[in-house]
C-alpha positions in Angstrom: 3.6 48.6 33.6 4.2 48.3 37.2 7.6 49.5 38.1 9.7 46.2 38.7 7.7 44.1 36.9 8.3 42.5 33.5 7.2 39.6 31.4 10.3 37.7 32.8 9.2 38.4 36.3 6.0 36.9 36.1 6.8 33.8 33.8 8.4 31.0 35.5 12.0 30.8 34.1 11.3 27.0 33.4 8.4 28.0 30.9 10.3 30.5 29.0 11.9 28.1 26.5 8.6 26.6 26.1 6.9 29.8 25.2 9.8 30.8 23.1 9.4 27.5 21.1 5.5 27.3 21.0 5.0 29.3 17.8 7.6 26.8 16.1 5.9 23.8 17.3 2.4 25.1 16.4 3.2 26.0 12.9 5.6 23.1 12.1 2.9 20.8 10.8 2.1 23.7 8.2 5.4 22.8 6.5 4.2 19.5 4.9 3.7 18.9 1.4 4.4 16.0 -0.7 6.2 12.3 -0.6 6.7 9.1 -2.1 4.0 6.5 -1.6 5.2 3.6 -4.0 8.0 2.8 -3.8 8.0 3.8 -0.1 9.7 6.4 1.1 12.9 6.6 3.3 10.8 9.1 5.7 7.0 9.3 6.1 7.3 13.2 6.3 5.8 15.3 3.8 7.8 18.2 4.8 11.4 17.8 4.1 12.9 21.0 2.8 16.7 20.1 2.6 17.4 18.4 -0.5 17.4 15.8 -1.8 16.5 13.6 1.1 16.7 15.8 4.4 18.4 13.9 7.3 18.2 10.7 5.5 20.7 12.0 2.7 23.0 9.2 1.7 21.3 6.8 4.1 21.0 3.8 1.8 20.8 1.4 5.0 18.2 -1.8 4.6 15.7 -3.0 7.0 16.4 -6.7 8.1 13.8 -9.4 8.4 13.0 -11.6 11.3 16.1 -13.6 10.3 18.1 -10.7 10.3 18.6 -10.7 6.5 18.4 -7.5 4.8 15.6 -6.9 2.2 16.0 -4.9 -0.8 13.3 -4.7 -3.6 14.6 -5.5 -7.1 13.5 -4.0 -10.3 14.3 -4.2 -13.9 14.9 -1.5 -16.5 12.2 -0.1 -18.5 8.6 1.3 -17.6 8.0 1.5 -14.1 4.7 2.7 -12.4 5.2 5.0 -9.3 3.0 6.9 -6.9 3.6 10.1 -4.7 1.2 12.2 -2.8 0.5 15.7 -1.7 -0.6 16.7 1.6 -1.1 20.5 1.3 -2.3 22.1 -2.1 -0.1 24.4 -3.8 -1.5 25.8 -7.0 0.9 25.1 -10.0 3.8 23.7 -8.0 5.3 21.1 -10.4 7.3 18.1 -9.7 10.7 16.4 -10.8 11.9 12.9 -10.6 15.4 11.8 -10.6 17.5 8.6 -10.1 20.2 8.6 -7.6 23.6 7.4 -8.0 24.8 3.8 -6.7 24.9 4.3 -2.8 24.9 8.2 -3.1 22.4 11.0 -3.1 24.7 13.3 -4.6 22.8 15.6 -6.9 25.9 15.7 -9.5 25.4 11.7 -9.7 21.6 11.9 -10.2 19.9 11.7 -13.3 16.4 13.4 -14.0 14.2 10.9 -15.4 11.1 13.5 -15.7 10.8 16.8 -15.4 7.8 19.5 -15.4 5.5 17.1 -13.9 2.3 19.3 -13.8 0.3 20.0 -10.6 -3.2 18.6 -9.9 -5.1 21.6 -8.9 -8.4 19.7 -8.3 -8.4 19.0 -4.6 -7.6 20.4 -1.1 -6.2 17.6 0.8 -6.2 17.9 4.8 -2.7 17.5 6.4 -4.2 15.7 9.4 -6.1 13.2 7.3 -3.9 11.0 5.0 -6.9 9.7 3.3 -7.5 13.1 1.4 -4.0 13.3 0.3 -3.9 13.9 -3.5 -2.1 10.9 -5.3 -0.2 11.0 -8.4 0.4 7.8 -10.6 2.7 8.1 -13.5 5.1 5.5 -15.3 8.6 6.6 -15.8 11.2 4.6 -17.6 14.1 3.1 -15.6 17.7 2.9 -17.5 19.6 -0.2 -18.4 22.0 0.0 -15.5 23.2 -2.2 -12.8 22.9 -0.6 -9.5 22.9 -2.4 -6.1 21.6 0.5 -4.1 19.6 3.3 -6.0 16.9 5.6 -4.9 14.2 7.7 -6.6 14.3 11.4 -5.7 11.2 13.8 -5.9 11.6 17.5 -6.1 8.5 19.9 -5.7 9.3 23.6 -6.1 6.8 26.0 -4.5 6.1 28.4 -7.6 2.9 29.5 -6.2 5.2 31.5 -3.8 7.2 33.4 -6.3 4.5 35.9 -7.3 4.6 37.5 -10.8 7.8 35.6 -11.6 5.5 32.1 -11.7 2.9 33.6 -14.2 3.1 32.6 -17.9 5.1 35.7 -18.8 7.4 35.6 -15.6 11.0 34.8 -15.5 10.3 31.5 -13.1 12.6 29.9 -10.8 15.4 27.5 -11.0 16.2 24.2 -9.1 18.5 22.6 -7.9 21.0 25.2 -6.8 18.9 28.1 -8.2 16.3 30.7 -7.2 13.5 28.6 -6.2 13.8 29.4 -2.4 11.1 26.8 -1.1 11.4 23.4 -2.5 10.1 20.1 -0.9 11.7 16.8 -1.0 11.4 12.9 -0.6 13.3 9.9 -1.6 12.5 6.2 -1.7 13.9 3.4 0.3 16.9 1.6 -1.7 16.2 -0.7 -4.5 18.4 -2.8 -6.7 18.1 -2.5 -10.4 18.9 -5.7 -12.4 20.0 -4.7 -15.9 20.1 -7.0 -19.0 23.3 -8.2 -20.7 23.8 -4.9 -22.3 23.8 -2.9 -19.0 26.5 -0.7 -17.8 27.2 -0.2 -14.0 25.2 2.9 -12.6 28.6 5.0 -12.0 29.6 4.7 -15.6 25.8 5.6 -16.9 25.7 8.8 -18.6 22.5 10.6 -18.1 20.1 10.6 -21.2 18.0 13.4 -22.7 14.5 13.7 -21.2 11.8 12.2 -23.3 11.0 13.8 -26.4 7.3 12.9 -26.3 6.8 14.8 -23.0 4.7 18.2 -23.4 6.3 21.4 -23.2 3.4 23.6 -22.4 1.2 23.1 -19.4 -1.7 25.6 -18.2 -0.6 28.4 -16.1 -2.5 31.3 -14.3 -6.2 31.6 -15.6 -5.5 28.9 -18.1 -3.0 30.4 -19.9 -0.4 28.4 -21.7 3.0 28.3 -19.8 6.2 27.4 -21.1 7.7 24.2 -19.6 10.5 23.3 -22.1 13.7 24.3 -20.2 14.5 21.6 -17.6 15.0 23.0 -14.1 13.3 26.1 -14.8 9.7 26.4 -13.1 6.6 28.5 -13.2 3.0 27.7 -12.1 2.3 24.5 -14.4 -0.9 22.6 -14.0 -2.8 19.9 -15.8 -5.8 17.6 -15.2 -5.2 14.3 -13.6 -7.9 11.3 -13.8 -10.1 10.9 -10.7 -10.4 7.4 -11.6 -6.9 6.1 -11.7 -5.2 9.4 -10.8 -3.0 9.4 -14.0 -2.3 12.3 -16.2 -4.7 12.6 -19.1 -2.8 15.1 -21.2 0.1 12.7 -22.0 0.9 9.8 -24.3 -0.5 6.5 -23.1 2.9 5.2 -22.0 2.7 7.4 -19.1 -0.3 6.3 -17.7 -0.3 2.7 -18.5 0.0 0.3 -15.6 3.5 -0.8 -16.4 3.6 -3.6 -13.7 6.3 -3.8 -11.2 6.0 -3.3 -7.3 3.4 -0.2 -7.8 1.4 -1.6 -10.4 -2.2 -2.9 -9.5 -1.0 -6.6 -9.1 2.4 -5.7 -7.2 0.6 -3.7 -4.7 -2.0 -6.8 -4.1 1.0 -9.1 -4.0 2.8 -6.8 -1.1 -0.4 -7.0 0.8 -1.3 -10.9 0.4 -3.2 -12.0 3.3 -2.3 -15.4 4.9 -2.7 -17.0 8.3 1.2 -17.2 8.3 1.5 -13.5 7.9 0.6 -12.7 11.5 1.6 -8.8 11.2 -1.5 -8.5 8.9 -3.9 -10.3 11.2 -6.2 -7.8 13.1 -7.8 -10.2 15.5 -7.1 -13.7 16.3 -9.2 -16.3 18.6 -8.1 -19.9 19.1 -10.5 -22.6 20.3 -9.1 -26.0 21.5 -11.7 -29.2 21.3 -11.0 -32.7 22.7 -11.6 -34.3 19.2 -12.3 -33.1 15.8 -14.0 -35.2 13.3 -14.7 -33.2 10.5 -12.9 -29.5 9.6 -13.2 -26.8 7.2 -11.3 -23.9 6.2 -13.5 -21.1 4.8 -12.5 -17.7 3.2 -15.4 -15.4 2.7 -14.9 -12.2 0.5 -17.4 -9.9 -1.5 -16.2 -11.6 -4.7 -16.2 -15.2 -3.8 -16.7 -17.9 -0.9 -14.4 -20.9 -0.9 -14.8 -23.8 1.5 -12.2 -26.7 1.5 -12.7 -29.8 3.9 -9.3 -30.7 5.3 -8.3 -33.2 8.2 -4.9 -31.5 8.9 -3.2 -28.2 9.1 -4.5 -25.8 6.7 -3.1 -22.3 5.2 -5.3 -19.9 3.4 -4.4 -16.9 1.3 -6.4 -14.1 -0.2 -5.5 -11.0 -2.3 -9.0 -9.5 -2.1 -9.3 -5.7 -1.3 -12.2 -6.7 0.8 -11.5 -8.0 4.3 -11.6 -11.6 4.8 -12.3 -14.0 7.8 -10.4 -17.2 7.7 -10.9 -20.2 9.7 -7.6 -22.8 10.1 -7.4 -26.0 11.5 -4.2 -27.7 12.8 -4.7 -30.8 14.8 -7.1 -30.1 17.6 -6.8 -26.4 17.3 -9.2 -24.0 15.4 -8.0 -20.6 14.5 -10.4 -17.8 13.2 -8.8 -14.7 11.9 -9.8 -11.4 10.6 -7.6 -10.1 7.8 -6.8 -6.6 7.0 -7.4 -5.5 3.2 -4.6 -4.5 1.1 -4.5 -0.6 0.8 -5.9 1.3 -1.9 -5.5 4.7 -3.1 -8.1 7.1 -1.7 -10.0 9.3 -4.4 -10.0 12.9 -3.4 -12.8 15.1 -3.9 -11.9 17.5 -6.5 -12.7 21.4 -6.4 -15.3 22.2 -9.1 -16.2 25.4 -11.0 -19.8 26.3 -11.7 -19.9 24.1 -14.7 -18.6 21.1 -12.7 -15.2 21.0 -14.2 -11.9 20.5 -12.1 -10.4 24.1 -11.3 -7.1 24.2 -12.8 -4.6 27.1 -13.1 -5.9 29.5 -10.5 -4.4 32.8 -10.1 -1.8 33.6 -7.4 -4.4 35.5 -5.3 -6.4 32.2 -5.1 -3.3 30.1 -4.5 -2.3 32.3 -1.6 -5.7 32.2 0.2 -5.9 28.5 0.0 -2.4 27.3 0.3 -2.4 27.2 4.3 -5.9 26.5 4.7 -5.0 23.3 6.5 -2.9 25.0 9.1 -5.2 27.9 9.7 -6.2 26.8 13.4 -2.6 26.3 14.4 -1.8 30.0 13.1 -4.8 31.7 14.9 -3.8 29.8 18.0 -0.2 31.0 17.8 -1.5 34.6 17.1 -3.7 34.4 20.2 -0.7 33.2 22.4 1.5 36.2 20.8 -1.3 38.8 21.5 -1.6 37.7 25.2 2.1 37.9 25.8 2.2 41.6 24.5 -0.7 42.3 26.5 0.9 41.3 29.8 3.9 43.1 28.8 2.1 46.4 28.3 -0.6 46.4 31.2 1.2 44.3 33.9 
């Protein structure tokens, strides 16, 4: 290297902080993994590594509507269908669902509702394409409590990173407050639980035992059975999930049925009911004014049906179709034509299949390691290129 020259002397001082942060900036998207989909999450991030809710832990604030009123979803005790999704594949990494305390995310106040939810090894989602995220649909049981502001907590221990400890004969790792060194988290927005006449307050509720009909053995490495009977002790645990409705196939039907509620089929449709009065869901609007209107009509056209209604005054039209709809609304001398957006549906990921066209589950640790960062290979390669270039300058300039 030329005497008197160094990397510091050839790089402008103002750029040094950027160069030091560049690897972190480039690699930060690679730390994304799983999140709630319904009920909706507090944060859209799939990369929260600080439990139970990241920077929004203990944030039970509500979003006001246009009138300034705070909105909160109300649910009832009993079966509740929920949906979460995975943005980067991690072979055998299981999930856990817990109910928070009333207005607190303190883990000591949380109750585990379902543990050892097995991973779906079928698919390879792309972090940068949300339509490829792997959905998980399951029905849990909400206890009979009264809670003003509760939340569901999702934990996802990365057992594909613990080597032989995650094998069927390994010691596994523990969470929370344990030896699972990499765990991803997500929390739902607050909701209210309206218990029946026998309900107790959430603060007085004593957590119950986990469901007795939940399987205690899942498929581990190479399809070998792995023990999943100890709460909070995890290994690589996988099973087959339906490619039709994304429910778990190897459990009693109660866990797969559509229990209704906000995340059931009808609940999702109602959340996205289209109307000319819901301007936030209108993609395009064109208004034409005429001097006089003698005969008017409101028409809704979808793939399923076409309805025409003659009107002589203001009209409001509604559709819950999952196809886009064109609505013509007439009020006085004004004709408004609107194209309405469909309510969102779960995307169906393309599973990875073996030579017999069966979904691949229970892959070995070597296979897992090769695939878990495939979505981030481009940014890793770019970061290494930058690093190599900097070392070259240091050596030869």
